N, C-alpha and C positions, 0 to 999 in steps of 0.2 A: 459969906456965900463964896469971895473969892479964894478962901482957903479951900473948899470943896472943889473948885476948879483945878486948883494946883495939885490937890492930891490925885485928882482924876487924869491929868496930864502926866504925874508921876507913875501911875498905876499902869498907864498905857505904853510909856517908855519900858517899863519893867517886863511887861508883856512881850513886847517886841525884841528885848534883849533875848527873854527865854525861848522865843521861837527862832531867832536867828541861830542860837547854839545847839538847839535841836536839829536844826536843818544841818548844820556844819557837821555834827556829830554822826548824822546819818550817810551823808556824803563820803566822810572817812572811812565809817563802817563799809560801805558800799565799794570803796576802793580796796578795801582788805579782803572783800568776797563776802562779807556778811551781809544778807539780804533782809534780816530782821522778820519779825511776825512769829507766828507759831510754827512750829517744825511740821511738815508733814508726817501723816500716820504711815502712808504707803510709799515707800521708796521706789527707786526705778527697776530694782531687782523683784521687788515683791510685785509691782505692776506688771513686769513682763512674766512673771509666774501665774498672775491672776489672767491675764490675756491669752497664756497658753491652755489654762483650764477652762475659760470659757469657750475658746474655740474648740475643745475636745467635747464640750455639750455639758460640763457641770454646772450645776445652779449657784447663784450667787451665795446663797447660805452656806452651801459647802465649801465654795472658795473660802469665806471669810474663816472657816473653820480650820482651813490648811495654811492660812497666812498668820505670821508673827510679827508683832511691832518690834523693831529692833532698839530704837532709842527713845528717850523722853520718858515722862513718869509713869506711862503705860507700857513700858518696855516688858516684852515677855507675854503679854496678853494677846488676844485676837482683836484685830479692827473691828468696827461695827459694820453691818451690813450696809448702811448709808454710806459710809466711807469708801467701801469698795464699789458701790453704784456709781459714786461720785466719781471717784478715780478712773473707772470705765469708760464713763460719760466723756470726760475730759480728755482721755486718750483717743476716743474714737472722734472726738470733734478736732483733735490735732491732726490725725491722719487725712480726715476729710478735708481740713484747710490746705494740708500740703498738695493732696490729690487736685485740689479745685485749683491751686495756682500752676500745677503741671498741665493741665488741661486748657489753660487760657490760650488763645491763638497768640502767634507772636505777633508784634506790631507791624503794619503793613509798610512797603517801602513807600517814600513819597513819589509821586508821580509828576513830571514836569510836562505842563500844557504845552502843546505847540499851536503855532499860528496856523491857518489854513495853507500859506504859502510855503511853508518849511517843510521839507521831505521827512518821511517817516524812516526810522531805522528799521533794519530787517527783524529784529525781535520785536519792534512795535507793531509792524505789519501782521506777524504771526498772532501776536495777542489779539490784535482787531479780528482776525480771521476766526480765531476760536470764540471770540465773543458774539460775533454774527452768528456762528454755528450753535451756541448755546442758546441764543435769543430765539432762532428758528425750531429749536427742539421744544424750547418752552411754549411757545406759540402754537405748535403743533399738540402738545399736551393739553392745553386750554380748549381747542378746539374739537380734539377727539371725543369728550365726553358727549357734547352735543350732537355729532354724528352719530354715535355709537348708543346712545339713549334709548330707553324703552318707548319704541314706537312702532306703529303699524302702518303699512302702506295699503290703503284700499282707494281704489279708483283713481289712482295718481298722486294723491295729497296724503302728507302723514296726519295720522290720528293718534295723538299723544295721550296714552292711559284709557283708551277706549275699552279695553276689556281688564283695565286692572281693578280690583276692587277698592274703593275708597277714593277713586279719582272720579269727580263728577263730571267731567268735560272732555270732550274731544274735537279735534281740529280737522277740517274737511268739508266735503259736502255731506250735510245733515239734512233733518228733515225739513229745516226751513230754506234750505237751499243757499244760505248765505255763508257757509263755510265755517259756522260755529254752533255747536249746539251743546247744552248742558246746564248746569246749574247758574242762576243768576248771582253775579257777586254781590255780597252783603256790605252794609255800609255801618 
């Protein structure tokens, strides 16, 4: 039984050694510029040409027939339609990602809070005035739809929806004289 444990430990050490040497080789290759893996079928020149053809309106199967693989075991052949679709999708995602980072707002500058007894600077007074004006405009926009909504004035009291189809109630002096007439609320 002890012999099996010793062999298991030796096998584990061997696996760790192989793993370390593999990672070391990948790092040396990356330093030299080798990224490893399967080479791309559609290089940057072919992708630029494919994007231009797509912008012109050519369908992807026709674009595929106009492209030629430059290196690898399939050199001189046309790439598959799936490869062209994949390359076009990756290019679209890359442009969308760069545009998304360009559209992000800049980080706001930190604001120093003042104590009530500290005087404000001129720029802070201007900022406060602009904020007060913006708040007044927002408050006016919230109140405006209520005032200019669909209502009718009859007998001095507003009647909301009295003549509108599908609106069952109206406010104001109604047949009951209590100021409300219409459908009863359902529970």
